[in-house]
C-alpha positions as CSV (number, residue, x, y, z in Angstrom):
1,X,-23.7,11.2,-13.3
2,X,-25.6,9.8,-10.3
3,X,-27.0,6.3,-10.2
4,X,-29.5,4.9,-7.8
5,X,-29.5,1.3,-6.5
6,X,-32.4,-0.4,-4.8
7,X,-32.0,-3.6,-2.9
8,X,-33.4,-5.6,0.0
9,X,-30.6,-4.6,2.4
10,X,-27.8,-2.0,2.5
11,X,-25.3,-4.8,2.2
12,X,-26.7,-6.0,-1.1
13,X,-26.8,-2.4,-2.4
14,X,-23.2,-1.7,-1.4
15,X,-22.0,-4.9,-3.0
16,X,-23.7,-4.0,-6.3
17,X,-22.0,-0.6,-6.2
18,X,-18.6,-2.1,-5.6
19,X,-19.1,-4.6,-8.5
20,X,-20.4,-2.0,-11.0
21,X,-18.6,1.2,-10.1
22,X,-15.5,-0.1,-8.3
23,X,-13.4,1.5,-5.5
24,X,-13.8,5.1,-6.8
25,X,-17.5,5.1,-6.2
26,X,-18.9,7.9,-3.9
27,X,-21.9,7.3,-1.7
28,X,-24.2,10.3,-1.9
29,X,-27.2,9.1,0.0
30,X,-28.7,6.0,1.6
31,X,-32.3,5.7,2.7
32,X,-35.3,3.4,3.4
33,X,-38.0,3.2,0.8
34,X,-41.8,2.7,1.1
35,X,-41.8,-0.1,-1.4
36,X,-43.6,-3.3,-0.6
37,X,-41.2,-5.2,-2.8
38,X,-38.8,-7.1,-0.4
39,X,-36.0,-6.5,-3.0
40,X,-36.4,-2.8,-2.9
41,X,-36.4,-1.9,0.8
42,X,-33.4,0.5,0.6
43,X,-32.1,2.9,-1.9
44,X,-28.5,4.1,-2.2
45,X,-27.4,6.9,-4.6
46,X,-23.8,6.7,-5.8
47,X,-21.6,8.4,-8.4
48,X,-18.1,8.2,-9.9
49,X,-17.7,12.0,-10.1
50,X,-15.1,13.7,-7.8
51,X,-17.1,15.7,-5.3
52,X,-15.4,17.9,-2.6
53,X,-18.5,19.1,-0.9
54,X,-21.8,17.5,-0.2
55,X,-24.9,19.6,-1.1
56,X,-27.3,20.4,1.7
57,X,-30.1,17.8,2.2
58,X,-33.4,18.5,0.6
59,X,-35.5,21.0,2.5
60,X,-32.6,22.4,4.6
61,X,-31.5,25.9,3.8
62,X,-27.8,26.5,3.6
63,X,-26.9,29.1,6.3
64,X,-23.5,29.8,4.7
65,X,-21.8,28.9,8.0
66,X,-18.7,26.8,7.8
67,X,-17.9,23.7,9.8
68,X,-15.6,23.8,12.7
69,X,-12.3,22.0,12.3
70,X,-10.2,21.0,15.3
71,X,-7.6,18.3,16.2
72,X,-10.4,16.0,17.3
73,X,-12.0,15.8,13.9
74,X,-14.5,17.7,11.7
75,X,-17.5,19.0,13.5
76,X,-20.5,20.8,11.9
77,X,-21.8,23.9,13.7
78,X,-24.4,22.9,16.2
79,X,-27.9,23.7,15.0
80,X,-31.4,22.5,15.8
81,X,-31.5,18.8,16.4
82,X,-32.3,17.1,13.1
83,X,-35.6,15.4,12.7
84,X,-36.0,11.7,12.1
85,X,-35.2,11.1,8.4
86,X,-32.9,14.1,8.0
87,X,-29.2,13.7,7.1
88,X,-26.8,13.8,10.1
89,X,-23.0,14.1,9.8
90,X,-21.4,10.7,9.5
91,X,-24.8,8.9,9.7
92,X,-27.1,7.4,7.1
93,X,-30.1,9.3,5.9
94,X,-33.3,7.4,6.3
95,X,-36.5,8.5,4.6
96,X,-39.4,9.1,7.0
97,X,-41.7,6.1,6.5
98,X,-45.4,6.5,5.8
99,X,-47.5,5.2,8.7
100,X,-48.8,1.9,7.4
101,X,-49.3,-1.6,8.9
102,X,-48.3,-2.5,12.4
103,X,-46.3,0.3,14.0
104,X,-44.2,-2.1,16.2
105,X,-43.3,-4.2,13.2
106,X,-42.3,-1.1,11.3
107,X,-40.1,0.2,14.1
108,X,-38.5,-3.3,14.5
109,X,-37.7,-3.3,10.8
110,X,-36.1,0.2,11.0
111,X,-34.1,-0.8,14.0
112,X,-32.8,-4.0,12.2
113,X,-31.8,-2.0,9.2
114,X,-30.0,0.6,11.3
115,X,-28.1,-2.2,13.1
116,X,-27.2,-3.8,9.8
117,X,-25.9,-0.5,8.4
118,X,-23.8,0.0,11.4
119,X,-22.2,-3.4,11.0
120,X,-21.5,-3.0,7.3
121,X,-20.4,0.6,7.4
122,X,-16.8,-0.2,8.3
123,X,-16.7,-2.8,5.5
124,X,-17.9,-0.6,2.7
125,X,-15.8,2.3,3.8
126,X,-12.7,0.2,2.9
127,X,-13.8,0.1,-0.8
128,X,-15.9,3.2,-1.4
129,X,-15.2,6.8,-0.6
130,X,-18.0,8.4,1.4
131,X,-18.6,12.1,0.9
132,X,-18.0,14.2,4.0
133,X,-19.6,17.6,4.8
134,X,-17.8,20.7,3.8
135,X,-14.3,19.4,2.9
136,X,-12.5,22.3,1.2
137,X,-11.7,21.3,-2.4
138,X,-8.0,21.9,-1.8
139,X,-8.0,18.9,0.5
140,X,-10.1,16.6,-1.6
141,X,-7.3,14.9,-3.5
142,X,-5.2,14.3,-0.4
143,X,-8.2,12.9,1.5
144,X,-8.9,10.5,-1.4
145,X,-5.2,9.4,-1.4
146,X,-5.3,8.6,2.4
147,X,-8.5,6.7,2.0
148,X,-7.1,4.7,-0.9
149,X,-4.1,3.8,1.3
150,X,-6.4,2.1,3.7
151,X,-6.7,4.6,6.5
152,X,-10.0,4.5,8.4
153,X,-12.4,7.4,7.8
154,X,-12.2,8.8,11.3
155,X,-8.4,9.0,11.2
156,X,-8.6,10.7,7.8
157,X,-11.0,13.3,9.3
158,X,-8.6,13.9,12.2
159,X,-5.7,14.3,9.9
160,X,-7.6,16.7,7.7
161,X,-8.7,18.8,10.6
162,X,-5.2,19.2,12.0
163,X,-3.8,19.9,8.6
164,X,-6.4,22.6,8.0
165,X,-5.4,24.4,11.2
166,X,-1.8,24.4,10.0
167,X,-2.6,25.7,6.5
168,X,-3.5,29.4,6.2
169,X,-6.3,30.0,3.7
170,X,-3.9,32.1,1.6
171,X,-1.4,29.3,1.1
172,X,-3.5,26.2,0.4
173,X,-2.0,25.1,-2.8
174,X,-1.4,21.4,-3.4
175,X,2.3,21.4,-2.5
176,X,1.7,23.3,0.8
177,X,-1.2,21.0,1.8
178,X,0.9,17.9,1.1
179,X,3.9,19.3,3.1
180,X,1.7,20.1,6.1
181,X,-0.1,16.7,5.9
182,X,3.3,14.9,5.8
183,X,4.3,16.7,9.1
184,X,1.0,15.8,10.7
185,X,1.3,12.1,9.6
186,X,4.9,12.0,10.9
187,X,3.8,13.2,14.3
188,X,1.1,10.5,14.5
189,X,3.3,7.6,13.5
190,X,4.5,5.6,16.5
191,X,8.2,4.5,16.3
192,X,10.1,2.3,18.8
193,X,13.3,3.6,20.3
194,X,16.5,2.1,18.8
195,X,17.8,-1.0,20.6
196,X,21.0,-0.5,22.6
197,X,23.6,-3.1,23.1
198,X,25.2,-3.3,26.5
199,X,28.0,-5.0,28.4
200,X,27.5,-7.9,30.7
201,X,24.7,-9.7,28.9
202,X,23.2,-9.8,25.4
203,X,20.3,-7.8,24.1
204,X,17.5,-10.4,23.5
205,X,14.9,-9.8,20.8
206,X,12.1,-12.3,20.4
207,X,10.0,-12.5,17.2
208,X,6.5,-13.9,17.2
209,X,3.6,-13.9,14.7
210,X,1.4,-16.0,12.4
211,X,2.8,-18.7,10.1
212,X,4.3,-17.3,6.9
213,X,4.6,-13.7,8.2
214,X,8.3,-13.6,7.5
215,X,9.8,-14.0,11.0
216,X,12.8,-16.1,9.9
217,X,13.5,-13.7,7.0
218,X,13.5,-10.6,9.3
219,X,15.8,-12.4,11.7
220,X,18.2,-13.4,8.9
221,X,18.3,-9.8,7.7
222,X,18.9,-8.3,11.1
223,X,21.7,-10.8,11.9
224,X,23.3,-10.1,8.5
225,X,23.0,-6.4,9.0
226,X,24.6,-6.6,12.4
227,X,27.6,-8.5,11.1
228,X,28.0,-6.2,8.1
229,X,28.0,-3.1,10.4
230,X,30.8,-4.5,12.6
231,X,29.0,-6.6,15.2
232,X,30.1,-10.3,14.7
233,X,29.0,-11.2,18.2
234,X,25.5,-12.2,17.2
235,X,23.6,-15.5,17.7
236,X,20.2,-16.9,16.6
237,X,18.1,-19.2,18.7
238,X,15.3,-21.0,16.8
239,X,12.3,-22.8,18.4
240,X,10.8,-23.6,15.0
241,X,12.2,-27.1,14.8
242,X,9.1,-28.8,13.4
243,X,8.1,-26.9,10.3
244,X,9.4,-28.7,7.2
245,X,12.6,-27.0,5.9
246,X,12.6,-24.2,8.5
247,X,15.5,-25.6,10.5
248,X,17.6,-26.5,7.4
249,X,17.1,-23.0,6.0
250,X,18.2,-21.3,9.2
251,X,21.2,-23.7,9.5
252,X,22.3,-22.8,5.9
253,X,22.0,-19.1,6.6
254,X,24.0,-19.3,9.9
255,X,26.7,-21.3,8.2
256,X,27.0,-18.9,5.3
257,X,27.1,-15.8,7.7
258,X,29.3,-17.5,10.3
259,X,26.7,-16.9,13.0
260,X,26.1,-19.2,16.0
261,X,22.8,-21.0,15.8
262,X,21.1,-22.7,18.8
263,X,18.1,-25.0,18.6
264,X,15.5,-25.2,21.4
265,X,12.9,-27.9,21.6
266,X,11.3,-26.9,24.9
267,X,11.5,-24.1,27.5
268,X,13.4,-26.4,29.8
269,X,16.5,-26.1,27.5
270,X,16.6,-22.3,27.7
271,X,18.9,-21.9,30.7
272,X,21.6,-24.1,29.3
273,X,21.4,-22.5,25.8
274,X,21.7,-19.0,27.2
275,X,24.6,-20.0,29.4
276,X,26.5,-20.8,26.2
277,X,25.4,-17.4,24.7
278,X,26.3,-15.3,27.7
279,X,29.2,-13.5,25.9
280,X,27.1,-12.5,22.9
281,X,25.9,-9.0,22.4
282,X,22.8,-9.7,20.4
283,X,20.5,-12.8,20.5
284,X,17.6,-13.1,18.0
285,X,14.8,-15.6,18.9
286,X,12.9,-17.2,16.1
287,X,9.5,-18.9,17.0
288,X,7.0,-21.1,15.1
289,X,3.8,-19.6,13.8
290,X,0.4,-21.2,14.2
291,X,-3.3,-20.4,13.3
292,X,-5.4,-18.0,15.3
293,X,-7.3,-20.6,17.3
294,X,-4.3,-22.7,18.4
295,X,-4.4,-22.6,22.2
296,X,-1.4,-24.9,22.5
297,X,0.7,-22.4,20.5
298,X,-0.4,-19.6,22.9
299,X,0.8,-21.7,25.9
300,X,4.0,-22.5,24.1
301,X,4.8,-18.8,23.4
302,X,3.9,-17.9,27.0
303,X,6.2,-20.6,28.4
304,X,9.1,-19.4,26.1
305,X,8.6,-15.8,27.2
306,X,8.7,-16.7,30.9
307,X,11.9,-18.8,30.4
308,X,13.7,-16.3,28.2
309,X,12.4,-12.9,29.5
310,X,13.4,-11.1,26.3
311,X,14.1,-7.4,26.3
312,X,11.9,-6.9,23.2
313,X,9.1,-8.9,21.7
314,X,8.4,-8.1,18.1
315,X,5.1,-9.1,16.4
316,X,5.8,-9.8,12.7
317,X,2.9,-9.2,10.3
318,X,2.7,-9.0,6.5
319,X,1.5,-5.5,5.4
320,X,-0.4,-7.0,2.5
321,X,-2.7,-9.0,4.9
322,X,-6.3,-7.9,5.1
323,X,-7.0,-5.2,7.8
324,X,-9.4,-7.4,9.7
325,X,-6.9,-10.2,9.9
326,X,-4.1,-7.9,11.0
327,X,-6.3,-6.6,13.8
328,X,-7.2,-10.2,14.9
329,X,-3.6,-11.3,15.0
330,X,-2.5,-8.1,16.7
331,X,-5.1,-8.6,19.4
332,X,-3.9,-12.2,20.0
333,X,-0.2,-11.5,20.1
334,X,-0.4,-8.3,22.1
335,X,-1.9,-10.5,24.8
336,X,1.2,-12.6,24.5
337,X,3.5,-9.7,25.5
338,X,4.3,-8.3,22.0
339,X,5.6,-4.7,22.5
340,X,6.8,-3.8,19.0
341,X,5.5,-4.4,15.5
342,X,7.5,-5.4,12.5
343,X,5.8,-5.2,9.0
344,X,7.0,-7.4,6.2
345,X,6.1,-7.2,2.4
346,X,5.8,-3.5,2.4
347,X,6.8,-3.5,-1.2
348,X,4.0,-6.0,-2.1
349,X,1.2,-4.0,-0.5
350,X,-1.0,-1.6,-2.4
351,X,-2.2,-0.1,1.0
352,X,0.2,1.4,3.6
353,X,-2.4,2.6,6.1
354,X,-1.8,-0.1,8.7
355,X,1.6,1.4,9.3
356,X,-0.3,4.2,11.0
357,X,-3.6,2.8,12.4
358,X,-2.4,-0.5,13.8
359,X,0.2,0.8,16.2
360,X,-2.2,3.6,17.2
361,X,-5.0,1.1,17.9
362,X,-2.9,-1.2,20.0
363,X,-0.5,1.3,21.6
364,X,2.7,-0.4,20.5
365,X,5.3,1.1,18.2
366,X,6.9,0.1,14.9
367,X,10.4,-1.3,15.0
368,X,11.4,-2.7,11.5
369,X,10.0,-2.8,8.0
370,X,10.8,-5.5,5.4
371,X,10.6,-4.1,1.9
372,X,12.0,-6.8,-0.4
373,X,13.6,-10.2,-0.8
374,X,17.2,-9.1,-0.8
375,X,19.2,-9.4,2.5
376,X,19.5,-5.6,2.8
377,X,15.8,-5.0,2.2
378,X,15.0,-4.1,5.8
379,X,14.6,-0.6,7.4
380,X,14.5,0.6,10.9
381,X,11.1,2.4,11.1
382,X,11.4,6.1,10.3
383,X,8.5,8.6,10.6
384,X,9.3,10.7,7.5
385,X,9.7,7.6,5.3
386,X,6.4,6.1,6.4
387,X,4.6,9.4,6.0
388,X,5.9,9.6,2.4
389,X,4.6,6.1,1.7
390,X,1.1,7.1,3.0
391,X,1.0,10.1,0.6
392,X,2.5,8.3,-2.5
């Protein structure tokens, strides 16, 4: 059953749809109205029904031609350029306004509404599935699963297009589609090469990220895993000497695991510390976390990097953080030399999409994934495992 919502802005309409219909709502149409009521300037039609294919817009005859699918996404067959007010692929449909009042004012209002819709589009796509032209019904359920897992709509389109090319029409059952999609996902997931220990000097891994992201926990798990697998020649260096309880917690772990722990209060102490650690095979660097706008913290991380010159810089982020915040932190820490991503709290996140889209967006691979509180709840990133999570 379809339901129409009228509101003053698209933002208000989408919010009402989210509140009343929830995350399974499907947007069928969005358009301007001719109403003089300021609270009914736009109209959005939504439904809770599962729809695999969008019907042709009113007044447009269905030619029977299928859309073209390729690795770049889903593209409808090129036809005559649509008139103003007609539905375009991936764009909102606006009703053609009746000429009334001042034309310049009307055009300005239309421009403002278009801009507002462009801004809010990415927001409501996170919570509401948007119907796409001509998605074969065999792919509808897997497309919905990828969307529910937090993958952006454009990435979902690209994944569907590539999977369709790999799935012959004669074998598009649910199992075959899922198997091919898993392969496509695995090929897109970016994984860092495994670290290699060497003779002569230690492999140095530095861990940076926002406060509370789980840096100390990941370091403890990695150090513990190294000793359990036969490498007792491990040391931890902590620069997080000010956060209440942080140093005591790391000292307790190091004592229990019989691992050397060094404390660094300033970059000037680094040469002396590393002289004492020159015979180690693996050195893990813990750093303090700060807020996004802390410029002093950025300078501190930069100074530590220059003094240590680590082999790897791992950005640690919790997977259950909002996508917008993940993006902001990644943008900040990539500028601070982060070249790998570690996700924590995978087991606590209802969406796994950032495991794919964040490394792709910033061009840096995944290294480790924390998936629980136990000491052994850490995985080296594996494409097949992550692809399975995205389809779960």
